[in-house]
C-alpha positions in Angstrom: 0.0 0.0 0.0 2.8 2.4 0.8 4.5 1.6 -2.5 1.4 2.6 -4.4 1.2 5.8 -2.5 4.9 6.5 -3.4 4.1 5.8 -7.0 1.1 8.1 -7.0 2.8 11.0 -5.3 6.0 10.8 -7.4 3.9 10.5 -10.6 2.0 13.7 -9.7 5.2 15.5 -8.9 6.8 14.4 -12.2 3.7 15.6 -14.1 3.9 18.9 -12.1 7.6 19.3 -13.1 6.7 18.7 -16.7 3.9 21.3 -16.6 6.3 23.8 -14.7 8.9 23.3 -17.4 6.4 24.0 -20.1 5.1 27.0 -18.3 8.7 28.4 -17.8 9.5 27.9 -21.5 6.3 29.8 -22.5 7.0 32.6 -20.0 10.5 32.9 -21.3 9.3 33.1 -24.9 6.6 35.7 -24.2 8.7 37.7 -21.7 11.7 37.9 -24.1 14.3 36.6 -21.6 16.6 33.6 -21.9 16.5 30.7 -19.5 19.9 29.3 -18.7 20.8 25.9 -20.2 21.6 23.1 -17.8 22.6 19.7 -19.2 21.4 20.8 -22.6 17.9 21.7 -21.4 16.6 25.2 -21.1 14.6 24.8 -17.9 15.2 26.4 -14.5 17.4 24.4 -12.1 14.7 24.0 -9.4 12.4 22.3 -12.0 15.2 20.1 -13.1 15.9 19.0 -9.6 12.2 18.3 -9.0 11.9 16.2 -12.2 15.0 14.1 -11.5 14.2 13.5 -7.9 10.6 12.6 -8.7 11.7 10.2 -11.5 14.1 8.5 -9.1 11.4 8.2 -6.5 9.0 6.8 -9.1 11.5 4.1 -10.1 12.1 3.2 -6.5 8.4 2.9 -5.9 7.8 0.7 -9.0 10.7 -1.5 -8.0 9.4 -1.7 -4.4 5.9 -2.8 -5.5 7.1 -5.3 -8.1 6.6 -9.0 -7.4 9.5 -11.3 -6.9 11.3 -12.4 -10.0 10.5 -15.9 -11.3 13.3 -18.4 -12.1 14.0 -18.7 -15.8 16.4 -21.6 -15.8 15.7 -25.0 -17.1 16.0 -26.5 -13.7 13.3 -24.2 -12.3 11.0 -25.1 -15.2 11.5 -28.8 -14.7 10.6 -28.5 -11.0 7.0 -28.1 -12.0 7.0 -30.5 -15.0 7.7 -34.1 -15.6 10.1 -35.5 -18.2 7.2 -37.1 -20.0 5.5 -33.8 -20.7 8.8 -32.4 -22.0 9.3 -35.3 -24.4 5.8 -35.0 -25.8 6.4 -31.5 -27.1 6.2 -30.6 -30.8 10.0 -30.1 -30.9 10.5 -33.8 -30.4 7.9 -35.0 -33.0 9.2 -37.1 -35.9 7.9 -35.8 -39.2 10.6 -37.3 -41.4 8.4 -40.3 -42.5 5.9 -38.0 -44.4 8.2 -36.9 -47.1 7.8 -39.9 -49.4 4.0 -39.6 -49.2 3.9 -35.9 -50.0 6.6 -35.7 -52.8 6.6 -39.3 -54.2 9.7 -41.0 -55.5 12.5 -38.8 -56.7 13.5 -39.4 -60.3 17.0 -38.9 -61.6 17.4 -36.9 -64.8 20.3 -36.9 -67.2 20.9 -33.1 -67.1 
């Protein structure tokens, strides 16, 4: 529950920083003054700090609320299956015997 609250609050703060950055750019264009460039972006430093900190908090909240990772190894897959169910898969099917029925006998040509 706390992780969802962190995600909600940090998402709202990130959206607020995006709106504030847009508003600062519009105010700079209409006011005729230049906003200093920090890290290649023309936004005020307080909005940049707000955006970066809310993004980091959002990532932490998402990672905190995520379920545990499942095993992806063959051993973890075989812990819930039997060998018989693995051998009956389509990858082990023998389809080599159907070729003579589909294509008939191959004839040799002189050319």
